C-alpha positions, -999 to 999 in steps of 0.1 A, spaced: 632 549 -83 595 550 -95 583 573 -67 611 597 -76 601 595 -113 565 602 -106 575 633 -86 596 646 -115 567 640 -139 542 657 -116 565 688 -112 571 690 -150 534 687 -158 526 714 -133 551 737 -150 538 728 -184 502 735 -173 512 769 -160 531 776 -192 500 767 -212 478 792 -193 504 819 -197 507 812 -234 471 823 -239 483 859 -234 513 856 -258 519 850 -295 516 814 -306 519 792 -337 499 762 -346 510 738 -373 496 706 -388 518 683 -409 527 650 -423 561 634 -423 577 604 -440 610 590 -429 632 564 -446 661 550 -426 687 523 -429 695 502 -398 726 490 -380 708 459 -365 714 425 -380 688 414 -406 672 448 -409 680 467 -441 657 497 -438 624 510 -426 598 536 -436 576 555 -413 548 580 -423 527 598 -397 507 630 -393 518 653 -365 506 684 -346 529 712 -335 520 741 -312 545 767 -299 540 798 -278 562 820 -257 560 796 -228 546 763 -239 552 739 -268 538 706 -282 555 688 -310 546 652 -319 551 631 -288 569 659 -269 555 684 -246 576 712 -231 581 746 -214 603 775 -226 622 784 -194 639 812 -213 649 820 -249 678 796 -245 665 768 -223 637 743 -228 624 715 -206 603 687 -221 588 653 -216 592 629 -246 579 595 -255 598 571 -278 578 540 -289 608 517 -296 645 517 -304 644 483 -321 618 456 -327 634 422 -334 603 412 -355 615 436 -381 646 415 -387 648 386 -412 673 368 -390 656 340 -371 679 343 -341 675 381 -338 637 375 -338 642 356 -305 657 386 -287 639 411 -265 625 443 -280 646 474 -272 617 494 -260 615 532 -257 595 551 -231 591 584 -213 621 606 -210 629 641 -196 650 665 -216 667 698 -211 678 717 -242 701 747 -242 706 767 -274 734 792 -278 735 806 -313 745 779 -337 752 754 -308 725 733 -292 731 710 -262 706 684 -250 706 661 -220 679 633 -219 672 610 -190 650 578 -192 620 580 -168 603 548 -178 627 523 -162 634 506 -195 671 516 -193 675 542 -166 702 556 -188 709 590 -203 722 606 -234 740 639 -240 740 655 -275 757 686 -290 747 699 -324 761 728 -345 738 740 -372 750 767 -397 729 784 -424 746 778 -458 721 796 -481 690 818 -477 669 828 -507 638 811 -523 648 782 -500 670 779 -469 699 754 -467 713 744 -433 743 722 -426 748 705 -392 773 683 -373 766 666 -340 780 643 -313 759 621 -291 771 602 -260 750 573 -246 756 562 -210 765 526 -202 730 518 -190 714 531 -222 740 514 -244 734 481 -226 697 485 -233 704 491 -270 732 467 -278 737 441 -250 727 405 -252 717 388 -219 724 351 -210 687 344 -213 685 359 -248 716 340 -259 702 308 -246 670 313 -267 693 312 -298 712 281 -285 743 303 -283 741 314 -320 742 350 -306 768 353 -279 762 372 -247 775 408 -248 777 436 -223 780 470 -238 799 499 -223 791 536 -230 788 544 -267 788 574 -290 781 585 -326 787 614 -349 759 628 -371 762 649 -403 731 665 -418 717 688 -445 683 704 -443 664 722 -470 634 744 -461 612 755 -490 580 777 -485 554 766 -510 529 793 -501 521 816 -471 507 785 -453 526 755 -467 562 746 -462 582 715 -471 613 705 -452 638 678 -464 664 664 -440 693 641 -450 713 627 -420 743 603 -420 754 588 -387 787 571 -378 788 549 -347 818 542 -324 836 509 -325 820 499 -292 786 498 -310 798 477 -338 813 452 -312 777 441 -304 767 408 -320 733 422 -330 749 450 -350 763 445 -385 776 479 -395 788 512 -379 767 537 -400 732 545 -411 715 571 -432 680 587 -429 659 608 -452 629 627 -439 604 649 -457 579 670 -438 549 689 -452 537 716 -428 506 738 -428 508 769 -406 477 786 -392 
């Protein structure tokens, strides 16, 4: 498993390095920004969370870097990238004493391919870290609703999480259950899915500064809510990004 993973990473990094060299001879765009995200949670004992961080974005004809993602434009429609997710869920964020005794649902390194065809974007993402060994498949339709002094975009998406990924996110092992003296029952999750509905507003403030606001509502399948560590089947997120373009 791990030898195969390292080979994948080596190949992708070689492609990205080649793309970076080629990018020096093509048009490119460098951006610095700051984003703040507020999101409710479906996990027991967690009401909401706020995250604020600076980020760097670089995009050329061949190579791109955005936050914790590094990728290569194989064509105008197809991108390959490596991505890093810090954590899906940290039990220490919960105010439920039994939830605090569970294992952290850690993130890790993933490989992603994204295909964009007009208003439709399809993504396939595979875990490379060994945390879950699972994958997800996502489809998103984004439609411009208004364009003037600002741009308004509406979107609707569907995401499928494989059984292995779902088990990592929502299952409770016998060892974890024992730590809670059975207060949280064991649970084995099957594959899961969710629908997302979003609205984005993009507003140029000057030639260099742009602010983007995103509102996203997510509805999870019944198989997610069946987990004893989940208390509801929906969550909402609001993100504001301030970008400076060079």
